[in-house]
C-alpha positions as CSV (number, residue, x, y, z in Angstrom):
1,M,83.7,96.7,158.1
2,S,80.4,95.8,156.4
3,V,79.5,96.5,152.8
4,D,76.9,99.1,153.9
5,H,79.5,101.0,156.1
6,I,82.0,101.1,153.2
7,L,79.3,102.4,150.8
8,V,78.2,105.1,153.2
9,S,81.8,106.3,153.7
10,M,82.3,106.3,149.9
11,K,79.2,108.5,149.5
12,K,80.4,111.0,152.2
13,S,83.9,111.3,150.9
14,A,83.1,111.3,147.1
15,S,84.3,114.4,145.4
16,I,83.1,113.2,142.0
17,Q,81.5,116.0,140.1
18,S,80.1,113.9,137.3
19,S,76.6,112.6,137.1
20,G,74.9,110.5,139.8
21,L,75.0,107.6,137.4
22,A,78.8,107.4,137.4
23,L,78.8,107.4,141.2
24,S,76.2,104.7,141.2
25,L,78.2,102.5,138.9
26,I,81.2,102.9,141.1
27,I,79.2,102.0,144.2
28,I,77.7,98.9,142.4
29,S,81.1,97.7,141.3
30,I,82.6,98.0,144.8
31,S,79.5,96.3,146.2
32,E,79.9,93.4,143.8
33,I,83.5,92.9,144.6
34,L,82.8,92.9,148.3
35,N,79.8,90.6,148.0
36,G,82.0,88.4,145.8
37,Q,84.3,88.0,148.8
38,A,87.3,89.3,147.0
39,L,88.2,91.8,149.8
40,I,86.7,90.5,153.0
41,G,89.2,87.8,153.9
42,K,87.3,84.8,152.7
43,K,89.2,82.7,150.2
44,V,87.7,82.3,146.7
45,I,87.6,78.7,145.4
46,P,90.3,78.3,142.8
47,R,89.1,77.2,139.3
48,D,90.8,75.7,136.3
49,T,88.7,76.6,133.3
50,T,90.9,75.1,130.6
51,Y,88.6,72.1,130.0
52,Q,85.6,73.5,128.2
53,V,83.7,72.2,125.1
54,S,84.7,75.4,123.1
55,I,88.4,75.0,123.9
56,V,88.4,71.2,123.1
57,A,86.6,71.9,119.8
58,K,89.5,74.2,118.8
59,Q,92.1,71.6,119.9
60,I,90.6,68.8,117.8
61,A,89.6,71.0,114.8
62,R,92.6,70.2,112.6
63,E,92.3,66.4,112.9
64,F,88.5,66.3,113.2
65,P,87.1,69.4,111.3
66,Y,83.7,67.8,111.1
67,A,83.3,67.5,114.9
68,V,80.3,69.6,116.1
69,P,79.6,70.1,119.9
70,A,76.4,68.5,121.2
71,K,74.0,71.1,122.6
72,D,72.2,71.6,125.9
73,N,68.6,71.1,124.6
74,T,66.0,69.4,126.8
75,P,63.9,67.1,124.7
76,E,60.1,67.2,124.6
77,G,58.7,64.9,127.3
78,V,61.6,65.5,129.7
79,K,61.5,67.9,132.7
80,E,64.5,69.3,134.5
81,I,65.7,70.7,137.8
82,R,69.0,72.6,137.7
83,D,71.5,73.4,140.5
84,L,69.7,71.5,143.3
85,V,71.9,71.4,146.4
86,Y,72.6,67.8,147.4
87,V,74.9,68.5,150.3
88,T,76.3,71.4,152.3
89,L,79.8,71.1,153.7
90,P,79.7,73.5,156.8
91,E,83.5,74.0,157.1
92,T,86.0,73.9,154.2
93,P,89.0,76.1,153.6
94,Y,86.6,78.2,151.5
95,G,83.9,78.5,154.1
96,K,80.5,76.8,153.8
97,R,80.3,74.9,150.5
98,E,77.2,73.8,148.7
99,L,77.4,71.1,146.1
100,H,74.8,70.9,143.3
101,L,73.3,68.5,140.8
102,D,71.0,68.7,137.7
103,I,68.2,66.3,137.3
104,F,66.4,65.3,134.1
105,R,63.5,62.9,134.2
106,P,60.5,61.8,132.0
107,E,57.4,63.8,132.4
108,Q,55.2,60.7,132.2
109,A,54.3,59.4,135.6
110,G,56.1,56.2,136.7
111,T,59.1,54.9,138.6
112,Y,62.4,54.9,136.6
113,P,66.0,53.7,137.0
114,A,68.5,56.5,137.7
115,L,71.9,57.3,136.2
116,I,74.4,59.3,138.2
117,M,76.7,61.1,135.7
118,I,80.2,62.4,136.4
119,H,82.1,64.8,134.2
120,G,85.8,64.6,133.3
121,G,88.6,67.1,133.2
122,G,91.6,65.4,134.8
123,W,90.1,65.7,138.3
124,R,91.0,69.4,138.0
125,S,88.7,71.1,135.5
126,G,85.3,70.7,133.8
127,T,81.8,71.1,135.1
128,K,78.6,69.1,135.5
129,G,77.1,71.0,132.6
130,M,79.4,69.0,130.2
131,Q,77.3,66.0,131.0
132,V,73.9,67.7,130.3
133,P,73.5,66.9,126.6
134,L,74.0,63.1,127.2
135,A,71.8,63.3,130.3
136,Q,69.0,64.8,128.4
137,Q,69.1,62.1,125.7
138,V,69.3,59.2,128.2
139,A,66.4,60.7,130.2
140,A,64.3,60.8,127.0
141,K,64.7,57.0,126.9
142,G,63.1,56.4,130.2
143,Y,65.7,57.2,132.9
144,V,66.2,59.8,135.6
145,T,69.7,61.3,134.9
146,V,71.7,63.2,137.5
147,C,74.7,65.4,136.6
148,V,76.9,65.9,139.7
149,E,79.2,68.7,140.8
150,Y,82.1,67.6,142.9
151,R,85.2,69.2,144.3
152,L,88.2,69.3,141.9
153,S,91.9,69.1,142.8
154,M,92.5,72.8,143.1
155,E,89.8,72.9,145.8
156,A,90.3,69.6,147.5
157,L,92.7,66.7,146.9
158,Y,91.8,63.0,146.6
159,P,89.6,61.4,148.0
160,A,87.3,64.4,148.4
161,A,85.7,63.9,145.0
162,I,84.8,60.3,145.9
163,F,83.1,61.4,149.2
164,D,81.1,64.1,147.3
165,I,79.8,61.7,144.6
166,K,78.9,59.0,147.1
167,A,77.0,61.7,149.0
168,A,75.1,62.5,145.7
169,I,74.2,58.8,145.3
170,R,72.9,58.7,148.9
171,F,70.9,61.9,148.3
172,V,69.3,60.5,145.1
173,R,68.4,57.3,146.9
174,A,67.0,59.1,149.9
175,K,64.9,61.3,147.6
176,A,63.9,58.5,145.3
177,K,60.2,58.8,145.7
178,K,60.3,62.6,145.2
179,F,62.0,62.2,141.8
180,N,60.2,59.0,140.6
181,I,63.4,56.9,141.0
182,D,63.6,53.2,141.7
183,P,66.1,53.1,144.6
184,D,67.1,49.6,143.7
185,R,68.1,50.5,140.1
186,I,70.7,53.2,140.2
187,A,73.7,53.2,137.8
188,I,76.7,55.5,137.6
189,S,78.6,56.7,134.5
190,G,81.6,59.0,133.9
191,C,83.8,60.3,131.2
192,S,87.6,60.4,131.3
193,A,88.5,61.3,134.9
194,G,84.8,60.9,135.6
195,G,85.0,57.3,134.2
196,Q,87.7,56.5,136.7
197,L,85.6,57.9,139.5
198,A,82.5,56.1,138.4
199,A,84.3,52.8,138.2
200,L,86.0,53.3,141.6
201,I,82.8,54.4,143.3
202,G,80.8,51.5,141.7
203,M,83.3,48.9,142.9
204,T,83.8,50.1,146.4
205,D,80.4,49.8,148.0
206,G,80.9,49.5,151.8
207,V,84.6,50.3,151.7
208,K,84.7,52.7,154.7
209,K,87.6,54.8,153.6
210,F,85.7,55.9,150.5
211,E,82.3,56.6,152.1
212,G,83.1,59.9,153.8
213,D,80.8,61.7,156.2
214,E,78.7,63.8,154.0
215,G,74.9,63.8,153.6
216,Y,72.5,60.9,154.3
217,L,75.0,58.5,156.0
218,S,72.3,55.9,156.8
219,V,71.5,55.5,153.1
220,S,73.5,53.2,150.8
221,S,75.8,54.5,148.1
222,K,75.7,51.2,146.2
223,V,75.1,51.2,142.5
224,Q,73.7,48.4,140.3
225,A,75.6,49.2,137.0
226,I,78.7,51.1,135.9
227,I,79.4,52.9,132.6
228,D,83.1,53.9,132.1
229,I,83.7,56.2,129.1
230,D,87.4,56.4,128.4
231,G,88.3,56.4,132.1
232,I,91.5,54.6,133.2
233,L,91.2,51.7,135.7
234,D,94.9,51.3,136.6
235,F,97.0,54.2,137.8
236,T,100.1,52.0,137.8
237,D,100.0,51.7,134.0
238,P,103.1,53.5,132.6
239,N,100.8,55.8,130.5
240,E,99.8,57.3,133.9
241,S,102.5,56.5,136.5
242,A,105.3,57.6,134.2
243,K,103.9,61.0,133.3
244,D,105.9,62.8,136.0
245,N,109.3,62.0,134.7
246,D,109.5,65.6,133.6
247,P,109.6,67.8,136.8
248,A,108.4,70.8,134.7
249,K,105.2,69.2,133.6
250,R,103.1,67.9,136.5
251,S,100.4,65.3,135.6
252,A,96.7,65.5,136.4
253,G,97.1,62.6,138.7
254,A,99.9,64.3,140.6
255,Y,97.8,67.4,141.1
256,W,94.9,65.2,142.4
257,F,96.9,63.1,144.7
258,G,99.1,65.9,145.8
259,A,102.1,63.8,144.9
260,T,103.7,61.9,142.0
261,Y,103.5,58.1,141.7
262,K,107.2,57.9,142.8
263,E,106.4,60.1,145.9
264,K,103.3,58.3,147.1
265,P,102.6,55.1,145.1
266,K,100.2,53.8,147.7
267,L,97.7,56.5,146.9
268,W,97.9,55.9,143.2
269,I,97.4,52.2,143.6
270,E,94.6,52.7,146.2
271,A,92.6,54.8,143.7
272,S,92.9,52.2,140.9
273,P,89.5,50.6,140.3
274,L,91.2,47.5,139.0
275,I,92.2,46.3,142.5
276,Y,88.5,46.3,143.7
277,A,87.1,44.3,140.8
278,G,85.6,41.1,141.9
279,S,82.4,39.2,142.7
280,N,80.6,42.3,144.1
281,T,81.2,44.4,141.0
282,P,78.0,45.3,139.1
283,P,77.7,44.9,135.3
284,M,80.0,47.2,133.4
285,L,79.9,49.0,130.0
286,F,83.1,50.4,128.5
287,I,82.9,52.9,125.7
288,N,86.3,53.9,124.5
289,S,88.1,56.2,122.0
290,A,90.7,54.9,119.6
291,L,93.5,56.0,122.0
292,P,94.9,53.0,123.9
293,R,96.2,55.0,126.9
294,F,92.6,55.5,128.0
295,H,92.1,51.7,128.0
296,A,94.5,51.3,130.9
297,G,93.3,48.4,133.1
298,R,90.2,47.7,131.1
299,D,91.1,44.2,129.8
300,S,92.4,43.2,133.2
301,V,89.1,44.2,134.9
302,I,87.1,42.4,132.2
303,A,89.1,39.2,132.8
304,I,88.4,39.3,136.5
305,L,84.7,40.0,136.0
306,N,84.5,37.1,133.5
307,K,85.7,34.7,136.2
308,H,82.7,35.7,138.2
309,D,80.2,35.6,135.3
310,I,79.5,39.4,135.6
311,Y,78.2,40.9,132.4
312,T,80.6,43.3,130.6
313,E,80.2,45.1,127.3
314,V,82.9,46.9,125.3
315,H,82.6,49.4,122.4
316,T,85.8,51.0,121.0
317,I,84.9,53.7,118.5
318,P,87.5,54.0,115.8
319,V,89.0,57.3,114.6
320,T,87.9,59.3,117.6
321,P,89.5,62.0,119.8
322,H,89.5,61.4,123.6
323,P,86.4,63.6,124.4
324,F,84.4,62.1,121.6
325,W,81.2,62.0,123.7
326,L,81.0,65.8,123.6
327,F,80.7,65.9,119.8
328,H,78.7,64.8,116.8
329,P,79.1,62.4,115.0
330,W,79.9,60.3,118.1
331,F,77.5,61.8,120.6
332,S,74.4,60.0,119.5
333,Q,76.2,56.7,119.2
334,T,77.5,57.1,122.7
335,A,74.0,57.8,124.1
336,E,72.7,54.7,122.2
337,Y,75.3,52.5,123.7
338,M,74.5,53.8,127.2
339,T,70.7,53.3,126.9
340,A,71.0,49.9,125.3
341,F,73.2,48.7,128.1
342,L,71.0,50.2,130.8
343,D,68.0,48.6,129.2
344,K,69.7,45.2,129.2
345,V,70.6,45.6,132.9
346,F,67.4,47.2,134.2
347,K,64.6,46.5,131.8
348,D,65.1,43.2,130.0
């Protein structure tokens, strides 16, 4: 039954004697529910909203009372496009699915390097909006920055997120002229889980099992630089693989892979960027908190890249919470490290 038929039936059978306004409000409410697909048999995409800046701010307030969230505030000289569809998935368990990105770019005419930016949240929570403040600041330094939405583990298990982000890179490269982007100078960055994804995607150009079948398949998903902000590089590290010893507390990794390390170690190893580090890896920047567990695999990757004379740079910021990039006084420092590295790779 259509929404219109339901509303007509409601009007005919209504015995409400109160004002027309009350009836109208009821009709509007029912219409919103139906149009929201809560009652028409189509599944609603599940969301985990526990990873938000406001929630994190409360969690770290006792240890870091001086932490102030960075704001979404587009600088002068930067223009933006929000919620642009980069790919449409025609058939998912939740119906047709559109994935979006936000673009920030200098107003001044020219061709600029691009930075694809991936949010964190344990592969399960978070939104592209959490990358926006950093994206705005990096764009103001002469880059086109792109904050990407991707499917999280409650919607789709590994490796769906990788397919989505690679599709976003292909979209950006295919539309490079439209957005004043140099298609030969595209970098990727990510924070926490996003850092792991950025590293894995940056290290697996041409690895067929990670390319997927979304979007502009004839266009390359290769990137020319990687920025990993507190993202792990080795899922076999005990800080990650041993998290599921308590059956009552499932790890973020187990949710993403659909299995614990003990149940499916092959998947966990396969998703570790460390095993793909080599002569084809682009220059890498690591920006880390003071918490060693988020450095898992970093030193091993650097050792491999050093053997191939590939440039790496490391900044470990002392006395920091894990999501330091979301807050002042560390926000500006993070943006400065990012732009200095990108300048070195793309402009020097």
